[in-house]
PASEBA-1860 file (N, C-alpha, C; in nm, 3 decimals):
! residues 203
1> MQHISLVN> -5.102/2.212/-4.401/-5.200/2.127/-4.469/-5.230/2.006/-4.382 ~ -5.356/1.968/-4.372/-5.396/1.858/-4.287/-5.344/1.725/-4.340 ~ -5.289/1.645/-4.249/-5.240/1.512/-4.283/-5.358/1.417/-4.293 ~ -5.361/1.334/-4.396/-5.468/1.237/-4.410/-5.410/1.096/-4.405 ~ -5.490/1.003/-4.358/-5.448/0.863/-4.351/-5.470/0.797/-4.487 ~ -5.360/0.764/-4.554/-5.373/0.700/-4.685/-5.428/0.558/-4.672 ~ -5.404/0.494/-4.558/-5.464/0.362/-4.536/-5.616/0.374/-4.535 ~ -5.667/0.476/-4.465/-5.812/0.495/-4.462/-5.868/0.530/-4.599
9> VAHDLIKD> -5.793/0.609/-4.675/-5.836/0.642/-4.811/-5.847/0.515/-4.896 ~ -5.744/0.430/-4.886/-5.746/0.304/-4.961/-5.865/0.218/-4.921 ~ -5.890/0.209/-4.790/-6.004/0.129/-4.743/-6.136/0.184/-4.796 ~ -6.151/0.316/-4.794/-6.275/0.376/-4.841/-6.298/0.349/-4.990 ~ -6.191/0.357/-5.069/-6.203/0.330/-5.212/-6.241/0.185/-5.238 ~ -6.181/0.095/-5.161/-6.206/-0.048/-5.182/-6.346/-0.087/-5.135 ~ -6.396/-0.021/-5.031/-6.532/-0.051/-4.981/-6.637/-0.034/-5.090 ~ -6.613/0.058/-5.182/-6.709/0.082/-5.290/-6.711/-0.031/-5.393
17> ILHPGDNA> -6.608/-0.114/-5.392/-6.592/-0.215/-5.497/-6.603/-0.356/-5.442 ~ -6.552/-0.379/-5.321/-6.540/-0.513/-5.266/-6.662/-0.548/-5.181 ~ -6.723/-0.663/-5.210/-6.847/-0.703/-5.145/-6.840/-0.849/-5.099 ~ -6.933/-0.890/-5.011/-6.937/-1.030/-4.969/-6.940/-1.125/-5.088 ~ -6.856/-1.227/-5.081/-6.847/-1.323/-5.191/-6.737/-1.293/-5.291 ~ -6.677/-1.172/-5.283/-6.570/-1.135/-5.375/-6.437/-1.194/-5.328 ~ -6.334/-1.180/-5.412/-6.200/-1.227/-5.382/-6.104/-1.108/-5.376 ~ -6.005/-1.116/-5.286/-5.910/-1.006/-5.269/-5.773/-1.061/-5.232
25> IDATVGNG> -5.672/-0.975/-5.249/-5.535/-1.010/-5.214/-5.475/-0.898/-5.128 ~ -5.413/-0.936/-5.016/-5.326/-0.844/-4.944/-5.185/-0.888/-4.978 ~ -5.118/-0.813/-5.063/-4.987/-0.853/-5.116/-4.875/-0.836/-5.015 ~ -4.900/-0.762/-4.906/-4.800/-0.738/-4.802/-4.875/-0.733/-4.669 ~ -4.894/-0.847/-4.603/-4.986/-0.849/-4.489/-4.938/-0.769/-4.369 ~ -4.806/-0.758/-4.350/-4.757/-0.680/-4.237/-4.813/-0.731/-4.106 ~ -4.877/-0.643/-4.030/-4.937/-0.683/-3.903/-5.085/-0.716/-3.914 ~ -5.136/-0.723/-4.036/-5.270/-0.775/-4.058/-5.383/-0.675/-4.063
33> HDTLFLVE> -5.353/-0.546/-4.054/-5.459/-0.444/-4.053/-5.541/-0.448/-4.182 ~ -5.473/-0.445/-4.295/-5.544/-0.449/-4.424/-5.608/-0.585/-4.448 ~ -5.542/-0.691/-4.402/-5.595/-0.826/-4.422/-5.730/-0.841/-4.352 ~ -5.735/-0.797/-4.226/-5.860/-0.804/-4.152/-5.969/-0.723/-4.220 ~ -5.934/-0.605/-4.268/-6.031/-0.522/-4.340/-6.086/-0.596/-4.462 ~ -5.999/-0.658/-4.540/-6.044/-0.730/-4.659/-6.133/-0.849/-4.624 ~ -6.096/-0.923/-4.519/-6.178/-1.036/-4.476/-6.316/-0.988/-4.433 ~ -6.322/-0.876/-4.364/-6.451/-0.820/-4.323/-6.539/-0.788/-4.443
41> QVSPSGRV> -6.476/-0.741/-4.552/-6.554/-0.703/-4.670/-6.609/-0.824/-4.746 ~ -6.532/-0.932/-4.753/-6.572/-1.045/-4.839/-6.646/-1.155/-4.765 ~ -6.641/-1.156/-4.631/-6.710/-1.260/-4.554/-6.861/-1.252/-4.577 ~ -6.932/-1.365/-4.569/-6.881/-1.495/-4.524/-6.839/-1.590/-4.637 ~ -6.861/-1.551/-4.762/-6.841/-1.648/-4.871/-6.727/-1.615/-4.965 ~ -6.656/-1.504/-4.940/-6.546/-1.466/-5.029/-6.414/-1.526/-4.986 ~ -6.306/-1.477/-5.047/-6.172/-1.533/-5.019/-6.069/-1.422/-5.023 ~ -5.979/-1.423/-4.924/-5.866/-1.331/-4.920/-5.738/-1.414/-4.918
49> FGFDIQQA> -5.644/-1.378/-5.004/-5.511/-1.437/-5.004/-5.414/-1.332/-4.950 ~ -5.337/-1.369/-4.847/-5.242/-1.276/-4.788/-5.100/-1.326/-4.803 ~ -5.009/-1.238/-4.850/-4.870/-1.274/-4.875/-4.775/-1.194/-4.787 ~ -4.669/-1.259/-4.743/-4.557/-1.188/-4.681/-4.436/-1.279/-4.678 ~ -4.317/-1.219/-4.692/-4.194/-1.299/-4.690/-4.147/-1.327/-4.547 ~ -4.204/-1.255/-4.450/-4.162/-1.272/-4.311/-4.264/-1.356/-4.234 ~ -4.216/-1.463/-4.173/-4.304/-1.548/-4.094/-4.366/-1.470/-3.979 ~ -4.292/-1.372/-3.925/-4.345/-1.290/-3.816/-4.470/-1.215/-3.859
57> AIDSTGLK> -4.472/-1.169/-3.984/-4.590/-1.098/-4.036/-4.707/-1.194/-4.055 ~ -4.679/-1.313/-4.105/-4.784/-1.413/-4.121/-4.845/-1.449/-3.986 ~ -4.758/-1.470/-3.886/-4.805/-1.506/-3.753/-4.886/-1.393/-3.690 ~ -4.837/-1.270/-3.703/-4.907/-1.155/-3.647/-5.045/-1.137/-3.710 ~ -5.051/-1.156/-3.841/-5.179/-1.143/-3.911/-5.276/-1.252/-3.869 ~ -5.225/-1.374/-3.855/-5.310/-1.483/-3.810/-5.370/-1.456/-3.674 ~ -5.289/-1.400/-3.584/-5.336/-1.368/-3.450/-5.442/-1.258/-3.453 ~ -5.427/-1.165/-3.546/-5.522/-1.053/-3.556/-5.656/-1.098/-3.614
65> VRPCCRTG> -5.651/-1.183/-3.716/-5.773/-1.219/-3.789/-5.847/-1.336/-3.725 ~ -5.775/-1.439/-3.683/-5.840/-1.560/-3.635/-5.933/-1.537/-3.517 ~ -5.896/-1.456/-3.416/-5.991/-1.437/-3.304/-6.123/-1.375/-3.347 ~ -6.123/-1.304/-3.460/-6.245/-1.241/-3.509/-6.332/-1.341/-3.585 ~ -6.281/-1.464/-3.601/-6.352/-1.564/-3.680/-6.428/-1.664/-3.593 ~ -6.438/-1.636/-3.463/-6.511/-1.728/-3.376/-6.657/-1.735/-3.419 ~ -6.713/-1.853/-3.417/-6.852/-1.873/-3.459/-6.945/-1.781/-3.380 ~ -7.025/-1.708/-3.453/-7.124/-1.624/-3.390/-7.077/-1.485/-3.352
73> ERVLSNTF> -6.949/-1.455/-3.371/-6.902/-1.321/-3.337/-6.939/-1.223/-3.448 ~ -7.004/-1.117/-3.410/-7.050/-1.020/-3.510/-6.950/-0.904/-3.517 ~ -6.923/-0.858/-3.639/-6.828/-0.749/-3.657/-6.902/-0.625/-3.706 ~ -6.828/-0.515/-3.717/-6.891/-0.387/-3.749/-6.966/-0.389/-3.881 ~ -6.918/-0.468/-3.976/-6.982/-0.470/-4.107/-7.110/-0.553/-4.106 ~ -7.151/-0.600/-3.987/-7.276/-0.672/-3.971/-7.277/-0.806/-4.044 ~ -7.163/-0.867/-4.052/-7.155/-0.999/-4.113/-7.073/-1.088/-4.022 ~ -7.058/-1.213/-4.059/-6.979/-1.305/-3.979/-6.849/-1.337/-4.052
81> LRPECLTL> -6.737/-1.330/-3.979/-6.610/-1.369/-4.037/-6.595/-1.520/-4.028 ~ -6.535/-1.578/-4.129/-6.513/-1.721/-4.128/-6.367/-1.749/-4.157 ~ -6.305/-1.839/-4.081/-6.162/-1.865/-4.100/-6.128/-1.914/-4.239 ~ -6.221/-1.983/-4.304/-6.193/-2.034/-4.438/-6.187/-1.923/-4.543 ~ -6.224/-1.801/-4.504/-6.215/-1.688/-4.596/-6.070/-1.647/-4.624 ~ -5.979/-1.683/-4.532/-5.842/-1.632/-4.541/-5.741/-1.743/-4.563 ~ -5.655/-1.721/-4.663/-5.540/-1.808/-4.688/-5.414/-1.724/-4.676 ~ -5.331/-1.752/-4.575/-5.205/-1.681/-4.556/-5.092/-1.760/-4.620
89> IHANHAEM> -5.010/-1.692/-4.699/-4.906/-1.758/-4.777/-4.770/-1.695/-4.746 ~ -4.680/-1.776/-4.691/-4.546/-1.730/-4.657/-4.460/-1.736/-4.783 ~ -4.467/-1.630/-4.862/-4.396/-1.625/-4.990/-4.390/-1.481/-5.038 ~ -4.301/-1.457/-5.132/-4.290/-1.325/-5.193/-4.412/-1.298/-5.280 ~ -4.461/-1.174/-5.279/-4.578/-1.144/-5.360/-4.551/-1.156/-5.510 ~ -4.424/-1.163/-5.549/-4.392/-1.187/-5.690/-4.430/-1.329/-5.734 ~ -4.466/-1.414/-5.637/-4.507/-1.551/-5.667/-4.659/-1.568/-5.667 ~ -4.733/-1.459/-5.671/-4.879/-1.466/-5.663/-4.940/-1.555/-5.770
97> AEKIPVQY> -4.891/-1.545/-5.891/-4.950/-1.622/-6.001/-4.940/-1.772/-5.976 ~ -4.828/-1.816/-5.915/-4.808/-1.958/-5.888/-4.882/-2.004/-5.763 ~ -4.892/-1.916/-5.663/-4.947/-1.956/-5.534/-5.100/-1.948/-5.528 ~ -5.159/-1.863/-5.611/-5.305/-1.850/-5.610/-5.365/-1.945/-5.713 ~ -5.460/-2.030/-5.672/-5.520/-2.126/-5.766/-5.572/-2.058/-5.892 ~ -5.554/-2.125/-6.003/-5.584/-2.065/-6.133/-5.729/-2.024/-6.148 ~ -5.819/-2.089/-6.075/-5.961/-2.054/-6.088/-5.992/-1.914/-6.036 ~ -5.897/-1.855/-5.961/-5.917/-1.720/-5.911/-5.854/-1.614/-6.003
105> HGKISAIM> -5.775/-1.656/-6.099/-5.709/-1.561/-6.188/-5.813/-1.486/-6.270 ~ -5.800/-1.354/-6.273/-5.896/-1.271/-6.343/-6.024/-1.248/-6.266 ~ -6.028/-1.293/-6.140/-6.149/-1.281/-6.058/-6.121/-1.216/-5.923 ~ -6.012/-1.141/-5.914/-5.975/-1.071/-5.790/-6.026/-0.927/-5.798 ~ -6.112/-0.890/-5.705/-6.175/-0.757/-5.711/-6.087/-0.646/-5.653 ~ -6.001/-0.679/-5.557/-5.917/-0.577/-5.493/-5.784/-0.637/-5.452 ~ -5.677/-0.561/-5.476/-5.542/-0.603/-5.438/-5.474/-0.486/-5.368 ~ -5.424/-0.510/-5.247/-5.360/-0.403/-5.169/-5.211/-0.431/-5.153
113> FNLGYLPG> -5.131/-0.327/-5.174/-4.987/-0.329/-5.145/-4.959/-0.220/-5.044 ~ -4.883/-0.253/-4.940/-4.834/-0.154/-4.846/-4.683/-0.177/-4.837 ~ -4.608/-0.096/-4.909/-4.465/-0.121/-4.929/-4.382/-0.078/-4.809 ~ -4.250/-0.104/-4.817/-4.160/-0.064/-4.709/-4.127/-0.181/-4.619 ~ -4.124/-0.156/-4.487/-4.084/-0.258/-4.390/-4.200/-0.289/-4.295 ~ -4.185/-0.400/-4.224/-4.286/-0.443/-4.128/-4.283/-0.351/-4.006 ~ -4.392/-0.280/-3.976/-4.394/-0.194/-3.858/-4.362/-0.273/-3.732 ~ -4.264/-0.225/-3.657/-4.223/-0.294/-3.537/-4.127/-0.409/-3.562
121> GDKSIITQ> -4.093/-0.432/-3.690/-4.004/-0.542/-3.726/-3.866/-0.494/-3.765 ~ -3.795/-0.578/-3.837/-3.659/-0.548/-3.882/-3.665/-0.449/-3.999 ~ -3.620/-0.327/-3.977/-3.629/-0.222/-4.080/-3.532/-0.244/-4.194 ~ -3.440/-0.340/-4.179/-3.349/-0.371/-4.290/-3.415/-0.461/-4.393 ~ -3.528/-0.520/-4.357/-3.602/-0.606/-4.451/-3.714/-0.523/-4.511 ~ -3.696/-0.485/-4.635/-3.793/-0.398/-4.702/-3.836/-0.461/-4.834 ~ -3.948/-0.412/-4.886/-3.989/-0.457/-5.019/-3.885/-0.409/-5.120 ~ -3.860/-0.491/-5.221/-3.758/-0.462/-5.321/-3.823/-0.418/-5.452
129> THTTLTAI> -3.764/-0.318/-5.516/-3.825/-0.261/-5.636/-3.853/-0.365/-5.743 ~ -3.757/-0.454/-5.769/-3.775/-0.548/-5.880/-3.887/-0.648/-5.852 ~ -3.900/-0.695/-5.727/-4.008/-0.789/-5.697/-4.143/-0.716/-5.685 ~ -4.140/-0.590/-5.640/-4.263/-0.512/-5.636/-4.318/-0.493/-5.776 ~ -4.232/-0.457/-5.872/-4.278/-0.438/-6.010/-4.327/-0.569/-6.071 ~ -4.258/-0.679/-6.041/-4.304/-0.809/-6.087/-4.444/-0.838/-6.032 ~ -4.462/-0.811/-5.903/-4.589/-0.840/-5.837/-4.704/-0.756/-5.893 ~ -4.680/-0.629/-5.917/-4.791/-0.547/-5.968/-4.822/-0.577/-6.114
137> NIAIRLLS> -4.723/-0.624/-6.188/-4.751/-0.672/-6.324/-4.838/-0.797/-6.321 ~ -4.813/-0.883/-6.224/-4.899/-1.000/-6.206/-5.037/-0.957/-6.158 ~ -5.040/-0.860/-6.068/-5.167/-0.815/-6.008/-5.267/-0.769/-6.114 ~ -5.221/-0.696/-6.213/-5.316/-0.647/-6.313/-5.372/-0.760/-6.398 ~ -5.299/-0.872/-6.405/-5.351/-0.988/-6.477/-5.450/-1.068/-6.393 ~ -5.433/-1.063/-6.263/-5.525/-1.134/-6.173/-5.654/-1.057/-6.150 ~ -5.652/-0.927/-6.177/-5.763/-0.838/-6.145/-5.886/-0.866/-6.231 ~ -6.002/-0.857/-6.168/-6.128/-0.875/-6.240/-6.167/-0.745/-6.310
145> SKGIITIL> -6.265/-0.753/-6.396/-6.319/-0.633/-6.459/-6.372/-0.539/-6.352 ~ -6.340/-0.410/-6.362/-6.377/-0.306/-6.266/-6.304/-0.320/-6.132 ~ -6.200/-0.404/-6.126/-6.124/-0.424/-6.002/-6.034/-0.306/-5.971 ~ -5.975/-0.309/-5.851/-5.891/-0.198/-5.804/-5.764/-0.250/-5.738 ~ -5.654/-0.179/-5.761/-5.527/-0.204/-5.693/-5.487/-0.077/-5.619 ~ -5.449/-0.090/-5.492/-5.396/0.025/-5.419/-5.253/-0.008/-5.377 ~ -5.164/0.088/-5.397/-5.022/0.070/-5.364/-4.978/0.188/-5.277 ~ -4.953/0.160/-5.149/-4.907/0.265/-5.057/-4.755/0.258/-5.051
153> AYPGHHGG> -4.690/0.366/-5.096/-4.544/0.369/-5.107/-4.486/0.477/-5.018 ~ -4.364/0.451/-4.969/-4.300/0.540/-4.872/-4.161/0.581/-4.922 ~ -4.150/0.696/-4.989/-4.019/0.740/-5.039/-3.925/0.788/-4.930 ~ -3.972/0.802/-4.807/-3.892/0.861/-4.700/-3.788/0.769/-4.638 ~ -3.791/0.638/-4.668/-3.691/0.548/-4.609/-3.591/0.503/-4.716 ~ -3.480/0.446/-4.671/-3.374/0.404/-4.763/-3.428/0.304/-4.865 ~ -3.413/0.336/-4.993/-3.462/0.250/-5.099/-3.605/0.278/-5.139 ~ -3.678/0.345/-5.051/-3.818/0.373/-5.079/-3.840/0.475/-5.188
161> DVETDQVK> -3.744/0.569/-5.203/-3.758/0.672/-5.306/-3.750/0.611/-5.445 ~ -3.655/0.519/-5.463/-3.641/0.452/-5.594/-3.764/0.368/-5.623 ~ -3.809/0.293/-5.523/-3.926/0.207/-5.540/-4.049/0.289/-5.578 ~ -4.068/0.400/-5.508/-4.183/0.487/-5.535/-4.177/0.544/-5.676 ~ -4.060/0.590/-5.717/-4.043/0.645/-5.852/-4.072/0.539/-5.959 ~ -4.027/0.417/-5.935/-4.049/0.310/-6.032/-4.197/0.272/-6.042 ~ -4.266/0.272/-5.929/-4.410/0.245/-5.930/-4.482/0.356/-6.007 ~ -4.440/0.480/-5.984/-4.501/0.594/-6.055/-4.480/0.581/-6.206
169> NWCKQLDK> -4.358/0.545/-6.246/-4.330/0.527/-6.389/-4.410/0.411/-6.447 ~ -4.425/0.304/-6.369/-4.503/0.189/-6.414/-4.648/0.229/-6.440 ~ -4.703/0.309/-6.350/-4.841/0.354/-6.366/-4.859/0.436/-6.494 ~ -4.760/0.518/-6.527/-4.768/0.602/-6.646/-4.771/0.519/-6.774 ~ -4.715/0.398/-6.769/-4.706/0.316/-6.889/-4.826/0.225/-6.910 ~ -4.920/0.226/-6.816/-5.038/0.142/-6.831/-5.125/0.190/-6.946 ~ -5.192/0.097/-7.010/-5.284/0.127/-7.119/-5.401/0.208/-7.066 ~ -5.413/0.333/-7.109/-5.519/0.420/-7.058/-5.658/0.377/-7.105
177> NQFKTSIV> -5.663/0.290/-7.203/-5.792/0.237/-7.247/-5.843/0.127/-7.155 ~ -5.753/0.073/-7.072/-5.791/-0.037/-6.983/-5.782/0.000/-6.836 ~ -5.698/0.099/-6.803/-5.675/0.132/-6.663/-5.680/0.283/-6.640 ~ -5.735/0.321/-6.525/-5.734/0.460/-6.481/-5.649/0.469/-6.356 ~ -5.551/0.558/-6.354/-5.461/0.568/-6.238/-5.470/0.707/-6.176 ~ -5.443/0.712/-6.044/-5.438/0.839/-5.973/-5.343/0.825/-5.855 ~ -5.298/0.939/-5.802/-5.209/0.941/-5.686/-5.270/1.029/-5.579 ~ -5.272/0.979/-5.455/-5.318/1.057/-5.341/-5.198/1.080/-5.249
185> YSSGNKES> -5.179/1.204/-5.205/-5.067/1.240/-5.118/-5.115/1.256/-4.974 ~ -5.030/1.219/-4.879/-5.070/1.227/-4.739/-5.065/1.369/-4.685 ~ -4.971/1.449/-4.734/-4.959/1.588/-4.687/-4.894/1.672/-4.795 ~ -4.977/1.738/-4.873/-4.925/1.819/-4.983/-4.863/1.734/-5.091 ~ -4.773/1.794/-5.166/-4.711/1.726/-5.279/-4.562/1.706/-5.255 ~ -4.523/1.691/-5.128/-4.382/1.674/-5.093/-4.329/1.542/-5.149 ~ -4.209/1.548/-5.203/-4.151/1.428/-5.263/-4.131/1.317/-5.161 ~ -4.101/1.354/-5.036/-4.073/1.255/-4.933/-4.198/1.200/-4.865
193> APKLFVIR> -4.314/1.259/-4.898/-4.438/1.217/-4.832/-4.487/1.083/-4.889 ~ -4.551/1.000/-4.805/-4.611/0.876/-4.856/-4.710/0.905/-4.968 ~ -4.721/0.809/-5.058/-4.808/0.826/-5.174/-4.894/0.701/-5.192 ~ -5.019/0.722/-5.225/-5.110/0.612/-5.254/-5.141/0.611/-5.403 ~ -5.097/0.505/-5.469/-5.127/0.488/-5.611/-5.254/0.403/-5.623 ~ -5.348/0.452/-5.701/-5.476/0.383/-5.719/-5.491/0.347/-5.866 ~ -5.505/0.218/-5.894/-5.521/0.169/-6.030/-5.656/0.101/-6.042 ~ -5.739/0.150/-6.130/-5.871/0.091/-6.151/-5.877/0.031/-6.292
201> KTH> -5.926/-0.091/-6.300/-5.950/-0.154/-6.429/-6.085/-0.104/-6.479 ~ -6.088/-0.045/-6.596/-6.208/0.024/-6.641/-6.310/-0.068/-6.710 ~ -6.267/-0.189/-6.748/-6.362/-0.283/-6.809/-6.308/-0.425/-6.800
END
């Protein structure tokens, strides 16, 4: 079975919803790939909040996004990136409610989670199930009407199987009158394969 990029799937789903002037959150900035994508979608007048507990991830993301924000530089989406579009926050994503100004609560169009460890970083530092669940519970409260949350989970690493199972159980308990959930697999239905959880707010 052909392997598909779940990151690309998440980006494609979010492109249909996120537009210039909207607000978004990258709950796990990592090396900044998703953060840059979100900034490209909301520029020039939107806002992206990026979270990570590792300063190395914050620094890496800043290096990736800031050079693209030079005045007059045009990007593929045919818009201009602006540095004021991005706020990087060195904190756990479980603190989103406190760290994001209240005027943005309920007005976030897209929230991305990419769980596990920082690629190229310390593999002993991973997202924790209890803080991940806290964060996604906060995320659904921050989400705007018709907003989307994507959660990319990796059961193949130590601790990742429990985290993935708990996210799956959390999705099952959501109010079906308010949220629509689905799971995309990277390669078949193997238990160890990465999984993309997609949560859409229906109204």
